[in-house]
FINU-625476 format. One record per residue (C-alpha): residue in one letter; x, y, z. Coordinates in steps of 0.5 Angstrom, whole numbers, plus 500, padded with zeros to 3 digits. Layout:
BEGIN
AXYZ ...
***
This chain:
BEGIN
M725409052 E722410059 T726407064 G723410070 G717413074 S719411081 L714414086 V720415091 Q727415088 A730410093 I726404095 R723405102 K724400107 P717397109 T714401115 L710398120 T702400121 P700403128 K696397129 A702393128 I707397133 I701397138 H701389138 Q709389138 K708393145 F702390148 G700384145 S694381147 K693386152 A691391147 S683390146 Y679393140 T672394140 V669397133 E662399133 E657402127 V655409128 E649413124 E650420123 P644424121 T643426114 Q639433113 N633432108 G633439105 C627438101 P620440105 G614436104 L618429104 A617425110 I622420109 L627418113 Q634418109 K639413112 G647416111 P653412110 C655406114 L660408119 Y665405124 R668408130 C673404134 S675404142 L682401143 E683399151 L690399153 P692397160 D693404162 F688408158 T683408153 V682412146 V676412141 S677414134 G673418129 S668415124 F670412118 K667408112 K672402114 K673398120 K680397119 D681405118 A678406125 E682401128 Q688404125 S686411127 A685409134 A692405134 Q695412132 I692416137 A694411142 L701412140 E701419140 K699419147 L705414148 G709419145 I711414140 N713417133 L712412127 S718414123 S723413128 D721406131 N722403124 P728398125 T734399121 A737394117 E742392123 E736392128 A732387123 W738383123 R739382131 E731381131 L732376125 I737372129 A732372135 R726370131 V730363129 K732362136 Y725363138 I723358133 F727352135 S725353142 N721349147 E716354147 F715354140 L714347138 S707347142 A705354139 L699354134 H703356128 P704352121 L711352122 S711348129 S707343125 H713342120 F717341126 K713336129 A713332122 A720333122 L721329129 R717323125 R723323120 V727317120 G735316119 D739322118 L733326117 N730325123 A729332127 S732336121 V728342118 P728344111 A730351111 S725352105 V719351110 I722356115 A722361109 I715360107 C711359113 D714365118 G711371115 K715375121 L722372119 N720374111 N718381113 L725382117 C729380111 K725385107 I728390112 I735388111 N735387104 P728390100 T731386094 V728380097 E721381094 S724380087 H728374089 P725370095 L730365095 L735370098 V731369105 L734362105 S741365105 Y739370111 I736364115 M742359114 R747365116 A742367122 A743359124 A750359123 G750365129 L747360134 P752354135 E750353142 L742352140 V742349132 V747345127 S747347120 A752343115 E755347110 G752347103 Q746344106 L739347107 S737344113 I737346121 W737341127 R737343134 K743341138 D740338143 P733334143 Y727336145 P725334152 P720328152 N715332156 V715338151 I714333145 E708329149 S705336150 S706338142 I703331140 S697331144 Q695337140 Q694333134 S688329132 D688322136 V687318129 A692319124 E690317117 S694316111 I693321105 T692321098 T692327094 T693329086 A698333084 I701336077 Y708334075 I711339071 P717337067 C722342065 S723340058 P718343053 E717337049 K715333055 A707333057 V705336064 E701330067 P698328074 V702324080 I699321086 L702323093 N701317098 I703320105 S703315111 S700317117 T707317120 G710320114 Y712327112 Y709330105 L716333103 D719326103 V714324098 I715330094 G723329094 Q722322092 I718324086 L723329084 G729324085 L732327091 S735322097 D735328101 A728332101 N731338105 M733340098 V726341096 L725348095 I718351095 S715357091 R710363093 T703361094 I699361087 G693364087 K690367094 A694369099 S691364104 S692358099 E697352100 T698351092 R705352091 L711349086 Y716344089 F723343086 A730341087 A736345089 P742343086 K746338090 S750343093 Y746349093 P750356093 L749360099 D751368099 M754367106 S758374106 S758379112 D755384107 L748384110 L745389105 N748387099 A747379099 K747377092 V743372088 V747366087 P746363080 F742357080 G746353075 G740349072 P735349067 L729354067 N722351068 A718356063 K712353065 A712353072 S716360073 S710363069 L705360074 C708363081 G712369078 Q719367080 D724363077 I723355078 Y729350076 G728343073 D722339074 S717341079 I711339082 L705343083 A701341089 S696344094 I698341101 G701344107 Y700346115 T695352116 W693356122 K686353122 G689346126 Q695342127 D693337122 I695337114 F691340109 H691338102 E687339096 D687335089 V690339084 T688337077 L690338070 Q684342069 S686346074 Y693347072 Y690350065 R685354069 M691357073 L695358066 I689362063 S688366069 K695370068 I692374063 P686379064 S681375059 G682369062 V680371069 Y674374066 K672367062 L673363068 S669368072 R663367067 E665359066 A665360059 I672359057 L670358050 A665363049 A666369053 E671375052 L673381056 P668386053 L671392050 T666397053 F663398060 T656400059 T652399065 K653396072 T646392070 N648389063 W655387066 K656380067 G662376071 S667379075 F667387074 P674390071 R676393078 E676386081 I680383075 L685389075 S686388083 S687380082 F692381076 C696386081 R696381086 Q698375081 Y704379079 R706381086 L704388085 L701393089 E694394089 P692399083 V691406085 F684410083 C684417083 V677420081 S676427079 S670431080 I668436075 P661440076 L656439071 K657446068 A664446067 S664439064 S659441059 E663447057 L669442057 S666437053 R664442048 S671445047 N673438046 N667436041 K666430045 P659428048 E657431055 V658425059 S658417057 E651416061 S644419060 A642425065 E637420068 Q641416071 E642417079 R648419082 E650413087 Y657410088 A657403089 N660401096 E665397093 N669403091 E669407097 S677407097 V677411091 D680418092 V674423090 D672430093 P666429097 K664436096 L664436089 A661429089 V654431092 L653438088 G652434082 S658433077 S661429072 F667424073 T674422070 C678417073 E686416073 V689409074 K696408077 I699401078 Y706401082 A711395083 K712393090 G718397091 Q713403089 D716404082 L710406077 I709401072 L703404068 E698410068 C692411065 A688417064 P682417060 D679424058 V672421058 L666424063 Y662419066 K655421070 K657416076 Q663415079 N663407079 D662408071 A669412071 V673407075 Q670401072 S671404065 A678406067 S680399069 L677396063 K682400059 V688398063 L685391062 S684391055 W691394054 L694389058 N690383054 A693386047 Y700387049 L701381053 K699377047 D704380043 T710382047 Y715383042 M711388038 S715394034 L716400038 E711404033 K705399034 E707399042 K706406042 Q700406037 L697401042 A698405048 N695411045 V689408043 F688406051 D690412054 I696408057 K703411059 F707405061 Y715405063 R717399059 Q723397063 I720396069 F714393066 F718388063 K721386069 E715386074 V710383069 V713380062 K718376065 C713372069 L709371063 S714366059 V708361057 C702364058 N700365051 C702358050 Q701356042 H696351040 N697343042 E703343047 T702336048 L703335041 G710338041 G708345039 K705343032 E698344030 P695339027 E693339019 L685341019 N685338012 G679342010 V675341017 V674348017 E676354012 N675360016 D673363023 A666361022 S664356017 Y658352015 I653356019 N646353019 I640357022 E634353023 G627355026 T622360024 D624368024 S620371030 G622378028 L625379035 C632380032 P638383037 S641389035 N647393039 G646394046 S641389046 L641384052 L641377049 C640370053 V642364049 C643357050 Y650354047 S654348047 V661347044 S664340042 L670338039 V669334033 T673330028 K673330020 G666328018 E663329025 L665322026 Q666323033 K664329038 E666330045 L663336049 L667341052 E662346055 S655348055 I651353059 E643353059 E642361060 F648365058 E647373058 F651378054 E650385051 M651385044 G656390041 T661390047 G665384045 A663380050 V663374046 I668371041 P667375034 C664369030 L659367036 E656374036 A656375028 V652368028 V647371033 S646377029 Q643373024 M638370028 S631371031 V628369038 G627362038 Q632360032 S638355033 A644355029 C650351028 F657353026 Y664351026 T671354028 E678353028 L681350035 P683356039 P690355044 E690349047 D690351054 L683354053 V680347050 L683343056 A681348061 A674348059 A674340058 K670336062 D674329060 L681331060 A683324057 N678324052 A680331050 L687330049 A685324045 F681328040 L687333039 T692328036 S687328030 P685333026 C679336029 C675343030 L670346035 E662346033 Y658351037 S650350037 I646356039 I639357041 L637365042 L632365048 Q631372049 V632379047 T632385051 E632392048 P637397051 P633402056 E631408052 D636413054 R642408051 M638407045 E636415044 Q644416045 A645412038 L638414035 F637421037 N641428037 P640431042 P638425046 L630425047 S631426055 K634433053 Q629434048 R623433053 V626438058 E627443053 Y620442050 A617443058 V622449058 Q619452052 H612452055 I614454062 K617461058 E611461053 F606461059 C610464064 A609458069 T611459076 S609452078 L610445076 V608438078 D611432075 F607426076 G611419077 C617423078 G621417080 S628419082 G627427080 S631427073 L626432070 L626436076 E633436077 S634438069 L629444070 L634447075 E639447070 Y635452066 P633460068 T625460068 S620463072 L618457076 E618458084 T615452086 I616445083 A613438086 G613431084 V609425086 D611418086 I609411089 S616409090 Q619411097 K626409094 S626413088 L623419092 S629419097 R634419091 A630425088 A630429095 K638428095 V639430088 L634436089 H637438095 S644438092 K642443087 L638447091 V643449096 M647452090 K642457089 S645462093 D650463088 F649469084 D649465077 A645459079 P640458074 C635455080 R635462084 S628463083 I625457086 K622458093 S619451094 A621444092 I616439095 L615431094 F609427095 D609420096 G603417093 S599414087 I598419081 T591415080 D589418087 F586425088 D590429092 S588436093 R595439094 L596437087 C591441084 E591448080 F599447078 D601452072 L604446068 A604438069 T608433066 C607425066 L613423062 E615415061 V609413066 I603411063 E606405059 H607402066 M600402067 E594397066 E589400061 E584402066 Q589405071 A591410065 S584412063 L583413071 F589418071 G587422065 D580423068 I583425075 V588430072 L584433067 S577434071 S580434078 F588437078 R586441072 P593444070 R593449065 I598445061 L599438061 I605434058 V605427057 S610422053 T610415052 P616411048 N615409041 Y612402039 E618399038 Y621401045 N615398049 V615390050 V608390053 L605393046 Q610389042 K607382045 S600384045 N600387037 L606382035 T601377031 S597382027 H603386025 E607380022 D601379017 D602386014 P609389014 E606395011 E601396016 K606395022 I611401019 Q604405018 S602404025 Q609405028 S610412024 C603414027 I606413034 R612417032 T608423030 R604423037 Q610422040 T613429037 N606432040 P606430047 R601435050 A596429048 L595423051 V597417047 D592412044 Y593405045 D589403039 
***
């Protein structure tokens, strides 16, 4: 069993960034100015007069009282700022490694921080914690002016960071911060008072009246009462989660209201969890500390221990925030923020509670991103960026890591030159790459933080990506290193991320699987994980995310009594068969609704409906029974079928009316799906040919052109409608007699891409083994292939691949006249997609072919025959 995988042997103390150190020393006197800079990009392709914009870069100027420094150019603004701060520190002679405080220094700073928090100056500061201090001054009786230690712990980030330097285990045990705060307060007897066994702190001397008046004047003139909805989460699994109303008067303190609901007479004993969801969120869990909360007040700073709580663990609440919650708790979105002095509040409904629950696993995050909780599933494969719907795998993986308080995932992209990748794939008996050679090599802006060798990326390569996930303590939790090659860096990153997500989905649904099954699952997804650390950081925080059916019914699933017998029963498909049926790789658009129905369909409750929902067939992007039913339909048909109930969390997260849904779940019921297939978009040819042709048609076309180049010893070639230069680029991979290549296209954007691709290949021709050493000139022309241009005349060979099907009939005829009578190449190669790939031809000839299926087959066979002899223009008759 693997027990380790540490990035470092010992847990490192948090380090301050250069910018943070500059702020400590200079504060507001340090001024950062970031400007966007453009670096010229070499065109490198004669004949193409198109400006090419380089990547967006940033440079930062840091002005300090005595001098100014300027950073280099970076893709990210924050990197430019950190670089400028680093240069300034070097100029000041400050060494980062020697300026990190020791545990003893951090302890002294912690005491100074608590002292400042209770100073007159802090009460008027624009800080969330100062608003709590002002609210505490309005408390009545013995609680007047008393500040809960739990509030100080969650509101002051600097204090938390100091505690982590003193004792790094604070990250895993956030309640340890309370011990350090109370010990620091005990060391300031001249300023504050704290009672033993209590979790509150008072100022020894009251604030001066003028300080109180000054701080109150910063708040809104009109104080209003607040009413907001929260969720009561009982500790007992037998009791139901239910909404509660928080009524907070204009002069009240919201923690006192929460304390009353929890049955506390002293709201200072309310403990507060980390934030749930985004870091900027105020959604937290509130729960009661024991009457006498045990604090570790020993003098050993580094070895302070987590004292056993002594109460029952609330599994439902603990799973939401990733820390142990004891006893009954309240989930609320309320508190003071940096945006103003007034209290912020937002309703937390039962539906939002259930949505938080399902978002703890990757498939739940994806379902929510699509707003299709009962229909969508996290796809098993990443095909193309265009066909992917919802949040991308990398975004979901980052979100997962943030939820479980892990470090951001680390992506390492390896670049393999095309020649090497081809040899590697042949040796492994695998496809050369996962995508067609006709796809452009462009990298999405959102992946600019990924490690990749920029030189290899420019030269035209295949890519693999390795993913690593670390705990906050820098222990390696898992790594995924697929050996699949991709033509795009983005596809490599997204596919590797999806492998990790798919493994997490499968594992978290069955955390008690046998070791043999565990090993087999890891092998399927190329995962290596460190079991002990993974359980500590992830599985422990997932107590009830996979809740069983019908939690509100005491965990018992109702008897269906014949309501539904299998995954998809009573399938009823209506409508005329249009002949347009989906196939793997097709992009489908459906209209669907999902309802709860009782036995005999006596009652029905709508849960979820979407008028236009797109997904790719064959990727697992929807629940299996839905895909199975749609595969039997054609465009325009409707279907209705029934399925068993999924886990209740999903039903309640999707329900529009939660009360009605809960009422339905008390009796035997099932789900009814109603679907209309609106549209089927066939996959691009490069995707279809991968499935239907070996080798792919794109490679066959190139080899066909190379054959004629060699046969006629052609020295010049022009590609009409060259697009992004895929054919010209592919020709450079073969040793030929070509000396001049040219391309013409009407799209400047495509020509710009072609210029980059050709330039990256042609700069390699100085290599002795480069196939394209004979090429002396590469020219790209901006223009229409139906317009005469004398520069395109008398080339040895001309190609026009997959272009004429995009033209109107008159344009195609005009092109034929011009190319044959004016341009007059020695050889003209033209190809066009088969009938079933061409949507325009399908629509125009669909009626006539439906009448006679045999005629349809003969027509398609005729077109395929012409496709195999691309030297002749294809007739549209």
